[in-house]
Every structure is written in structure tokens, then in C-alpha cells.
C-alpha angles and dihedrals in degrees: 000000000000123000096209118130090224103050148029118214124185136156138191135188108231115201092219136094119270093249093057093049091046090052090050089056105041105032105088093214093049095044090046093051095057100028098046103246138119112211127208096212149354128300111257122172111251093017132103122237125196133203144133138259111271115174117259119267096212106060123036093199093053089044089057090054091050096045097086088058097046111137094021106142123233140177129214125192107211105224102181144350116196104176114246091354117059143003123184139177140175122228145154104265120227091001096162104124106104091203095058126085104215096177094096093052124091117259131231123234118237114198129184117193124188131205129178109233137165109296096014144315127332112219116199119192125194126177112184139174102063092131089066093058120101109278092239091062103029102090094042092049092048094047094045094047094044090057091039093054091051088057092043093053088056090046095054089048090054091046097051091044091055098041 
């Protein structure tokens, strides 16, 4: 984990083949199941996709934390899809206040990178761009997403282990 104020960096060794991890990242149904989202369409590089928060199906404790936000809409802009290597999107981090219009704020960039290693697949996550957020939200967004990504890395491990 990085202690920068602009980025979050985490990694996890997943004891699963590259193809299974890739599917868990780029299939909207699979990503939604472990991440806690329901998507309205496919992931296409350069295109937005909308959806809503729907509690994760892989960890009951994380699902309880997500439950108060169930139904909250979100929008991702799919930045890139490099098969079996990288998947990236832009979003408004920690955009859970129904009374706030986040569309005028800068976004952060979430990037997943995959590498085949001994015993499985190394998943590297980076979310960058927090320093561009409005000062009033920056620290809360960074703290919330840093903790959130720690939970999500466990969730994807559970998902690929079970599927």
C-alpha cells in the first residue's frame, strides 16, 4: 500500500489462472457480483457505463457495509481494455451523497494490471488523481477508497476461488 495523498496502490496474488481473473474484471456480471455493482451495459473502451450499487455477493460483512448505499447510481468511463493485461476506468470516488452533483468534479483513474506469476496471477490496483478533487472531499474520498479497495481485493480473491 502507498501512503501518497494522490494515489492508492495495492496488489494481491490470486491463486487462479489469468483467464479467470480477467473474466472477473471485465465481465459486468462478474465484476458486479464481487464488487457490489449492477451494470446497465457492457464495458467498451472509450464509452461510459452506468449502474447502481448492489451489495456484493461474496462477503456478507462487506455487503452489510454496502447496504445503506444500495441503489445509488454511478457512472464509469471505461478508459482502456487490454485483454489479459489491463483494465481501467474513470469515476467519481466516494460519490455517495445523494444531494451532491459530482459531475463537475474531476475523476480518479482506477487501473487493474495483471501478471502471470508462479502460483497464479498477480493483480495490481492503482487509483490515482485524488489531489485533483475538491479539498473538502479529498481526504474522505482517499480514506474511504483505500479501505474499500482493501475489502475489494479480498472480494475478488473470494470470487475467483469460487468460480
